[in-house]
C-alpha positions as CSV (number, residue, x, y, z in Angstrom):
1,F,-26.0,-9.9,2.0
2,A,-24.8,-8.0,-1.0
3,Q,-26.7,-10.4,-3.2
4,M,-30.0,-9.7,-1.3
5,L,-29.6,-5.9,-1.5
6,R,-29.3,-6.1,-5.1
7,S,-32.9,-6.9,-5.3
8,A,-34.1,-4.6,-2.7
9,K,-35.8,-1.2,-3.1
10,K,-34.3,2.1,-2.0
11,R,-36.8,2.7,0.8
12,D,-36.1,-0.8,2.2
13,V,-32.3,-0.3,2.2
14,L,-32.7,2.9,3.7
15,E,-35.1,1.7,6.5
16,L,-32.5,-1.2,7.1
17,L,-29.6,1.3,7.6
18,R,-31.7,3.6,9.9
19,R,-33.0,1.0,12.2
20,A,-30.0,-1.2,12.5
21,P,-28.1,-1.3,16.0
22,E,-25.1,1.0,15.9
23,E,-22.7,-1.8,16.0
24,M,-24.3,-3.4,12.7
25,R,-24.2,-0.2,10.7
26,P,-20.6,-0.5,9.5
27,F,-21.4,-4.0,8.1
28,L,-24.6,-2.9,6.4
29,V,-22.8,0.2,4.9
30,E,-20.1,-2.2,3.6
31,A,-22.7,-4.4,2.1
32,A,-24.6,-1.6,0.5
33,V,-21.3,-0.5,-1.3
34,A,-20.4,-3.9,-2.3
35,S,-24.0,-4.4,-3.9
36,Q,-23.6,-1.2,-6.0
37,S,-27.3,-1.4,-7.0
38,V,-28.9,1.9,-7.8
39,A,-31.3,1.5,-4.9
40,S,-28.4,0.9,-2.5
41,L,-26.3,3.9,-3.7
42,A,-29.3,6.2,-3.5
43,A,-30.1,4.9,0.1
44,L,-26.4,5.4,1.0
45,S,-26.6,8.9,-0.4
46,D,-29.6,9.8,1.9
47,F,-28.3,7.9,4.9
48,L,-24.7,9.1,5.1
49,D,-24.4,12.8,6.4
50,F,-20.7,13.7,6.4
51,S,-21.1,16.4,8.9
52,K,-22.8,14.3,11.6
53,E,-21.8,10.6,11.3
54,P,-18.9,9.1,13.3
55,K,-15.6,9.3,11.7
56,S,-15.2,5.3,11.8
57,L,-18.4,4.8,9.9
58,L,-17.4,7.3,7.2
59,E,-14.0,5.8,6.7
60,K,-15.7,2.3,6.5
61,F,-17.7,3.7,3.7
62,L,-14.8,5.3,1.9
63,Y,-12.4,2.2,2.2
64,A,-15.2,-0.1,1.0
65,A,-15.6,2.0,-2.1
66,A,-11.8,2.2,-2.6
67,F,-11.3,-1.6,-2.4
68,S,-14.5,-2.2,-4.7
69,P,-13.3,-4.7,-7.4
70,R,-15.4,-3.2,-10.2
71,P,-16.7,0.1,-9.2
72,S,-19.3,2.0,-11.1
73,G,-19.3,5.6,-12.2
74,E,-22.3,6.1,-9.8
75,L,-20.1,5.0,-6.9
76,L,-17.4,7.6,-7.6
77,H,-20.1,10.2,-8.1
78,L,-21.4,9.5,-4.7
79,V,-18.1,9.6,-3.1
80,L,-17.3,13.0,-4.7
81,D,-20.6,14.5,-3.8
82,K,-20.1,13.5,-0.2
83,L,-16.6,15.1,-0.1
84,D,-17.6,18.2,-1.9
85,G,-17.3,21.4,-0.1
86,K,-17.8,20.2,3.4
87,Q,-15.7,20.8,6.6
88,L,-14.5,17.3,7.1
89,A,-12.2,15.7,9.8
90,P,-8.6,15.3,8.6
91,E,-8.8,11.6,8.8
92,V,-11.9,11.4,6.6
93,W,-10.6,13.8,4.2
94,E,-7.4,11.9,3.7
95,T,-9.2,8.6,3.3
96,G,-11.7,10.3,0.9
97,M,-8.8,11.4,-1.3
98,V,-7.0,8.0,-1.4
99,A,-10.4,6.4,-2.1
100,V,-10.9,8.8,-5.1
101,G,-7.6,7.9,-6.6
102,S,-8.3,4.2,-6.2
103,L,-11.8,4.6,-7.8
104,V,-10.4,6.6,-10.8
105,G,-7.7,4.1,-11.3
106,K,-10.1,1.1,-11.3
107,L,-12.7,2.8,-13.6
108,C,-9.7,3.5,-16.1
109,Q,-8.6,-0.2,-16.0
110,Q,-12.4,-1.0,-17.1
111,K,-11.7,1.5,-20.1
112,L,-13.9,4.1,-18.6
113,C,-11.5,6.9,-18.3
114,G,-13.8,9.0,-20.7
115,L,-16.6,9.2,-18.3
116,Q,-17.2,12.7,-17.1
117,V,-17.2,11.7,-13.3
118,V,-13.7,10.2,-13.8
119,E,-12.4,13.3,-15.4
120,R,-14.0,15.3,-12.7
121,G,-12.3,13.1,-9.8
122,T,-8.9,13.3,-11.9
123,E,-9.2,17.2,-12.0
124,I,-10.1,17.5,-8.1
125,I,-6.9,15.5,-7.3
126,L,-4.7,17.7,-9.6
127,R,-6.3,21.0,-8.8
128,G,-5.9,20.1,-5.0
129,L,-2.2,19.3,-5.6
130,R,-1.7,22.7,-7.2
131,G,-3.4,24.6,-4.5
132,A,-2.0,22.5,-1.6
133,E,-0.3,24.6,1.1
134,G,1.0,22.2,3.8
135,E,3.4,19.2,3.2
136,P,1.1,16.6,4.6
137,E,-1.7,17.8,2.2
138,V,0.8,17.5,-0.7
139,V,1.6,13.9,0.4
140,I,-2.1,12.8,0.4
141,Y,-2.7,14.1,-3.1
142,L,0.5,12.4,-4.3
143,L,-0.7,9.1,-2.6
144,A,-4.1,9.5,-4.5
145,L,-2.3,9.8,-8.0
146,G,-0.4,6.7,-6.9
147,N,-3.7,4.8,-6.6
148,A,-5.0,6.3,-9.7
149,M,-1.7,5.2,-11.8
150,L,-2.6,7.5,-14.7
151,P,0.4,7.6,-17.1
152,E,-0.5,11.3,-17.9
153,T,0.2,12.2,-14.4
154,I,3.8,11.0,-14.5
155,P,5.4,14.4,-15.3
156,T,3.6,15.9,-12.1
157,L,4.9,13.1,-10.1
158,L,8.5,13.7,-11.4
159,D,8.2,17.4,-10.5
160,H,7.5,16.8,-7.0
161,A,10.0,13.9,-6.8
162,E,13.0,16.0,-7.8
163,D,12.0,19.3,-6.4
164,G,10.1,18.6,-3.1
165,P,11.1,18.3,0.5
166,A,11.8,14.9,1.8
167,A,8.2,13.7,2.8
168,V,7.2,14.9,-0.7
169,T,9.9,13.3,-2.8
170,A,9.5,10.0,-0.9
171,A,5.6,10.1,-1.6
172,A,6.1,11.1,-5.3
173,T,8.9,8.4,-5.7
174,S,6.8,5.6,-4.1
175,A,3.6,6.5,-6.5
176,L,6.1,6.2,-9.5
177,Q,7.4,2.6,-8.2
178,R,3.7,1.4,-8.6
179,F,3.7,2.1,-12.4
180,P,4.5,-1.0,-14.7
181,A,7.9,-1.1,-16.4
182,P,6.6,0.1,-19.8
183,H,5.5,3.6,-18.3
184,I,9.0,4.1,-16.9
185,S,10.4,6.0,-19.8
186,S,14.1,7.2,-20.3
187,K,12.9,10.7,-19.0
188,V,11.7,9.0,-15.6
189,K,15.0,7.1,-15.4
190,R,16.9,10.4,-16.0
191,V,15.1,12.0,-12.9
192,M,15.8,8.9,-10.8
193,R,19.5,9.1,-11.7
194,R,19.7,12.7,-10.6
195,I,18.0,12.0,-7.3
196,F,20.2,9.0,-6.7
197,H,23.4,10.7,-7.6
198,Q,22.2,13.9,-6.0
199,K,23.1,16.1,-9.0
200,R,20.9,19.1,-8.0
201,K,20.7,18.8,-4.3
202,S,21.0,16.4,-1.5
203,Y,18.3,13.9,-0.7
204,D,17.3,11.8,2.3
205,K,18.9,8.2,2.0
206,T,15.4,6.7,1.8
207,C,14.4,8.8,-1.3
208,R,17.8,7.9,-2.9
209,L,17.2,4.1,-2.2
210,A,13.6,4.4,-3.7
211,A,15.1,6.1,-6.8
212,A,17.7,3.2,-7.0
213,E,14.9,0.6,-6.8
214,I,13.1,2.1,-9.7
215,L,16.3,2.0,-11.7
216,L,16.8,-1.8,-10.7
217,E,13.4,-3.0,-11.0
218,K,12.1,-1.5,-14.3
219,H,14.0,-2.9,-17.3
220,P,17.5,-1.5,-15.8
221,S,20.3,-0.9,-18.2
222,P,23.7,-2.5,-17.4
223,M,25.3,1.0,-16.9
224,D,22.7,1.9,-14.2
225,V,23.4,-1.3,-12.2
226,I,27.1,-0.6,-12.4
227,N,27.0,3.1,-11.5
228,L,24.7,2.2,-8.4
229,L,27.1,-0.4,-7.2
230,L,30.1,2.0,-7.8
231,A,28.2,4.7,-5.9
232,T,28.1,2.4,-2.8
233,R,31.9,3.2,-2.2
234,E,30.9,6.7,-1.3
235,M,27.9,5.8,1.0
236,D,27.8,5.1,4.6
237,T,28.1,1.4,5.7
238,E,24.4,0.8,6.2
239,T,23.0,2.3,3.0
240,A,25.6,0.6,1.0
241,T,25.0,-2.9,2.6
242,F,21.2,-2.4,1.9
243,L,21.7,-1.6,-1.8
244,Q,24.3,-4.4,-2.4
245,L,21.9,-6.9,-0.8
246,K,19.0,-5.4,-3.2
247,V,21.2,-6.3,-6.1
248,Q,22.2,-9.7,-4.9
249,S,18.5,-10.7,-3.9
250,S,17.4,-9.9,-7.5
251,L,20.0,-12.8,-8.6
252,R,17.9,-15.2,-6.5
253,D,14.6,-14.2,-7.9
254,H,13.9,-16.2,-11.2
255,H,11.2,-13.8,-12.1
256,H,13.1,-10.6,-11.8
257,L,13.3,-8.4,-14.9
258,A,17.2,-7.7,-14.5
259,R,18.3,-11.3,-13.4
260,K,20.3,-11.9,-16.5
261,I,21.9,-8.2,-16.4
262,M,22.9,-8.7,-12.8
263,K,24.3,-12.1,-13.4
264,D,26.5,-10.8,-16.3
265,I,27.8,-7.9,-14.2
266,M,28.4,-10.1,-11.2
267,G,30.7,-12.1,-13.5
268,D,33.0,-9.3,-13.8
269,P,35.7,-9.3,-11.1
270,R,36.2,-5.5,-11.5
271,I,32.7,-5.2,-9.7
272,N,32.2,-8.3,-7.8
273,N,35.1,-8.2,-5.5
274,Y,36.0,-7.6,-1.9
275,N,36.6,-3.9,-2.4
276,F,32.9,-3.5,-3.3
277,F,31.2,-6.1,-0.9
278,S,33.2,-6.1,2.1
279,K,31.2,-3.3,3.8
280,V,29.1,-5.2,6.5
281,G,26.2,-3.4,8.2
282,I,23.2,-4.9,9.8
283,S,20.8,-3.5,7.1
284,S,19.1,-6.3,4.9
285,S,17.0,-7.0,2.1
286,F,15.5,-10.3,1.6
287,S,12.7,-11.7,-0.9
288,G,11.7,-15.4,-1.2
289,P,8.8,-17.5,-2.2
290,L,6.0,-18.6,0.2
291,T,3.9,-20.5,-2.4
292,V,4.8,-21.8,-5.9
293,T,2.4,-23.3,-8.2
294,Q,2.0,-23.7,-12.2
295,D,-0.2,-20.3,-12.2
296,L,0.7,-18.4,-9.1
297,L,3.9,-17.4,-7.1
298,S,3.4,-15.7,-3.7
299,T,6.6,-13.9,-2.2
300,F,7.4,-12.6,1.2
301,G,10.1,-9.6,1.2
302,L,11.6,-7.9,4.2
303,D,13.6,-4.7,3.9
304,L,15.4,-3.3,7.0
305,L,17.3,-0.1,6.8
306,F,19.4,1.0,10.0
307,L,21.0,4.1,10.9
308,E,24.9,4.0,11.6
309,G,24.2,3.8,15.3
310,G,21.9,0.7,14.8
311,F,18.5,2.6,15.1
312,L,15.8,1.2,12.6
313,R,15.2,4.1,10.1
314,K,12.7,2.0,7.9
315,S,11.3,-1.4,7.7
316,V,9.1,-2.8,4.7
317,S,7.4,-6.2,5.0
318,D,5.8,-7.2,1.7
319,F,3.5,-10.0,0.6
320,S,3.0,-10.1,-3.1
321,L,1.3,-12.4,-5.8
322,L,2.7,-13.0,-9.2
323,S,0.4,-14.6,-12.0
324,H,0.9,-14.6,-15.7
325,G,3.1,-11.5,-15.6
326,Q,0.7,-9.6,-13.4
327,R,2.0,-8.5,-10.0
328,L,-0.6,-7.9,-7.0
329,R,0.8,-6.2,-3.8
330,A,-1.5,-8.1,-1.5
331,A,-0.1,-6.4,1.6
332,Q,2.8,-4.1,2.2
333,V,3.5,-2.4,5.5
334,T,6.2,0.2,6.1
335,F,7.5,1.6,9.4
336,E,9.5,4.8,9.3
337,A,11.4,6.5,12.2
338,Q,13.3,9.6,11.7
339,G,15.2,12.3,13.7
340,M,16.3,9.5,16.1
341,E,20.1,10.3,15.5
342,S,20.0,13.3,17.8
343,M,18.2,11.3,20.6
344,M,21.1,8.7,20.3
345,G,23.7,11.4,20.2
346,E,24.8,10.6,16.7
347,N,26.4,13.2,14.3
348,L,24.8,13.8,10.9
349,S,26.9,14.3,7.9
350,E,27.5,17.7,6.6
351,Q,25.0,17.6,3.9
352,E,22.0,16.2,5.9
353,E,19.6,18.5,7.5
354,E,18.4,17.3,10.9
355,P,15.0,15.8,10.4
356,E,12.1,16.3,12.8
357,L,11.6,13.6,15.2
358,M,8.8,11.3,13.8
359,A,7.4,7.6,13.6
360,G,4.8,6.6,11.3
361,M,3.3,3.8,9.2
362,S,2.0,3.2,5.8
363,A,0.2,0.4,4.2
364,T,-0.9,-0.9,0.8
365,F,-3.5,-3.8,0.5
366,F,-4.6,-5.2,-2.8
367,D,-2.8,-2.4,-4.6
368,V,-4.7,0.3,-2.6
369,Q,-2.5,2.6,-0.7
370,L,-4.1,3.6,2.6
371,R,-3.8,6.9,4.3
372,P,-0.6,7.1,6.5
373,V,-0.7,6.7,10.2
374,V,1.6,9.0,12.4
375,F,2.4,7.5,15.8
376,F,4.3,10.7,17.0
377,Q,5.6,13.8,15.5
378,G,8.1,16.0,17.5
379,Y,9.8,15.4,21.1
380,T,6.8,16.9,22.9
381,D,4.4,14.5,21.1
382,L,6.8,11.5,21.8
383,M,7.0,12.3,25.6
384,A,3.1,12.7,25.7
385,K,2.6,9.4,24.0
386,V,5.2,7.5,26.3
387,L,3.7,9.0,29.4
388,L,-0.1,8.6,28.4
389,S,0.3,5.4,26.3
390,S,-2.8,3.2,26.7
391,G,-0.8,0.1,25.4
392,E,-3.6,-0.3,22.8
393,P,-2.6,-0.9,19.2
394,T,-3.6,1.6,16.5
395,S,-6.3,0.4,13.9
396,V,-5.2,0.8,10.5
397,L,-8.0,-1.1,8.6
398,K,-10.9,-3.1,9.9
399,G,-13.8,-4.1,7.9
400,N,-15.4,-6.5,5.2
401,L,-14.6,-6.0,1.6
402,L,-15.9,-7.4,-1.8
403,L,-12.8,-8.6,-3.6
404,M,-14.3,-10.6,-6.4
405,D,-17.5,-10.0,-8.2
406,H,-17.9,-12.0,-11.4
407,H,-21.2,-12.7,-13.3
408,Q,-21.2,-14.5,-16.7
409,V,-23.6,-16.1,-19.0
410,I,-22.2,-19.0,-21.2
411,G,-23.9,-20.5,-24.2
412,L,-23.4,-24.1,-24.7
413,Q,-23.3,-25.9,-28.1
414,S,-26.4,-27.5,-27.2
415,G,-28.2,-24.2,-27.1
416,L,-28.7,-24.1,-23.4
417,Q,-27.1,-21.4,-21.3
418,V,-25.2,-21.6,-17.9
419,T,-25.1,-18.7,-15.5
420,V,-21.8,-18.5,-13.5
421,T,-21.4,-16.2,-10.6
422,L,-18.3,-16.0,-8.4
423,Q,-18.0,-13.8,-5.3
424,G,-15.2,-13.2,-2.9
425,G,-15.3,-11.5,0.4
426,L,-12.5,-10.6,2.6
427,G,-12.6,-9.8,6.5
428,L,-9.6,-7.8,7.6
429,D,-8.5,-6.6,10.9
430,I,-5.0,-4.9,10.7
431,S,-3.5,-3.1,13.6
432,A,-0.1,-1.7,14.2
433,D,1.9,-0.5,17.3
434,V,5.1,1.4,18.1
435,D,6.2,1.5,21.8
436,V,9.1,3.5,22.9
437,S,10.4,3.1,26.4
438,I,12.8,5.8,27.5
439,W,13.3,4.1,30.8
440,E,13.9,0.7,29.5
441,Q,15.7,2.1,26.5
442,E,13.7,-0.3,24.2
443,L,11.8,0.3,21.0
444,K,9.0,-2.2,19.9
445,T,7.0,-2.4,16.8
446,G,4.2,-4.9,15.9
447,V,1.9,-5.4,13.0
448,S,-1.0,-7.8,13.3
449,V,-3.1,-9.0,10.3
450,R,-6.0,-11.2,10.8
451,G,-8.1,-12.1,7.7
452,S,-10.8,-14.5,6.5
453,L,-11.5,-15.1,2.9
454,A,-14.8,-16.5,1.8
455,M,-15.5,-17.5,-1.9
456,D,-18.8,-18.5,-3.3
457,F,-19.0,-20.0,-6.7
458,Q,-22.2,-21.0,-8.4
459,A,-23.0,-22.5,-11.9
460,E,-26.7,-22.8,-12.9
461,L,-28.3,-24.4,-15.8
462,D,-32.0,-23.4,-16.2
463,S,-34.2,-24.7,-18.9
464,P,-37.7,-25.8,-19.3
465,F,-36.8,-29.3,-19.1
466,L,-33.6,-29.6,-16.9
467,Q,-32.4,-27.7,-13.8
468,A,-29.0,-28.1,-12.4
469,T,-27.0,-26.2,-9.9
470,L,-23.3,-26.7,-9.1
471,R,-22.2,-24.6,-6.0
472,S,-18.8,-24.5,-4.2
473,Q,-17.8,-22.5,-1.0
474,I,-14.3,-22.1,0.4
475,E,-13.3,-20.4,3.6
476,V,-9.8,-19.6,4.8
477,E,-8.9,-17.8,8.0
478,T,-5.2,-16.7,8.7
479,S,-3.3,-14.5,11.1
480,I,0.2,-13.0,10.7
481,H,2.1,-11.1,13.4
482,F,5.3,-9.4,12.7
483,D,7.1,-8.0,15.7
484,T,10.6,-6.1,16.1
485,M,12.4,-5.3,19.4
486,L,15.3,-3.0,19.7
487,R,17.2,-2.6,22.9
488,F,19.6,0.2,22.7
489,S,20.7,0.4,26.4
490,S,24.0,-1.4,25.6
491,S,26.5,-1.5,22.6
492,P,26.2,-3.3,20.2
493,L,22.5,-2.9,19.9
494,L,20.3,-5.8,20.3
495,M,17.6,-6.5,17.6
496,C,15.0,-9.1,17.6
497,L,12.6,-10.0,14.6
498,Q,9.8,-12.3,14.8
499,L,7.3,-13.3,12.1
500,R,4.4,-15.7,13.6
501,E,1.8,-17.3,11.5
502,E,-1.1,-19.1,13.2
503,Q,-2.5,-22.3,11.8
504,V,-4.7,-21.8,8.7
505,P,-8.1,-23.6,8.8
506,Y,-9.2,-24.2,5.3
507,R,-12.7,-25.4,4.6
């Protein structure tokens, strides 16, 4: 459909969008964004009215732009114009900012950072961050900077990581985690050490662990690893267990940057002894391979951080692809619950403030961070959701994305030319659910990811005396469900984890 739209005129595309039945419009908008022809973008500009269209259609347009494999400056221009100076629904504005960050980052990867529209996009995010009033607004701008991954924004991210409240520190630190190791300078590491060791103020344990992860993942020094392990003696059982397992899992990973350093440190009986590794909590950190070939390694990782009373504080499930030194985060889903301690009757340590009761989720797909989803915020909201729960899962992302779009003309030694095109499309349906039952005293979380990938390869030789075409089509469908159930009616708490993968048809 995208190929067909590339040769269509503006009036034809516009007519198609206006006359299409309502249920077909999202697909047509996604195809028009994927085609990225001048006519399609002009038609979208006329068709999309951000003050009238339903939120779902506008989000479809913005996510299709954010996931575009090789976006043009014109696409970013269209997105910025549609967001400019309008009264938007909060979800549309948040998705828009996240999309602007992704488009700026991808255009810079194509060495197009100097384009005026890219500079305008970057300035909008930075100016918005400086003038942001509420904490949720600051978090969205930081997520946009994480998607953009511009090295010149690292000092801004460091300021927010060290001085901001817990949600801001967490967003800034997770944005810094996305930068490749060469950009994690000694200055960044100094700030991460101050956060982890709480030199200036006390930080939430999830922020401290995120800072520790940067120190462990990005060319760590032996001294940093030793200091992190020494610090576990002063930590609560669950946080110490989680951090120790993080260090141990890197020993099993043959591609880990710090494997040799970890191995040397673990050879020292002053560090690797019962005194250090005897704290046994139920938190865990695991990472292992799913597929290993000569060119590709795909991994599945699962991090579970519990509170002392056994309540799940944070869970991260991660599917990553590593190829020739490059890492692509194919899917990462994070569940967070905070403020549950008071509900469970737990006592906080003296340094910790009591956080507001909240449960939410954030997701990253193909290195694009989506806007976070909040399931409930505050006790009143929780009770309303419990009493009025529809039982329907929350849709995180649903749509069709063009992931690969390659066109190349190859000159042969004979003087003939071969035209090669490769396109890859992905249909995604991701939903998540958190169900808290006060009466049954159970907490259930579930993530469902359904996807179908279609790839179309064509090589064409066209000359006055010879024509030949080679065509190949591949289709894969898959479905993954990750469920957790926690029963806190008895002690010890009972926890069940289930990862289900349905059979994968491959054609």
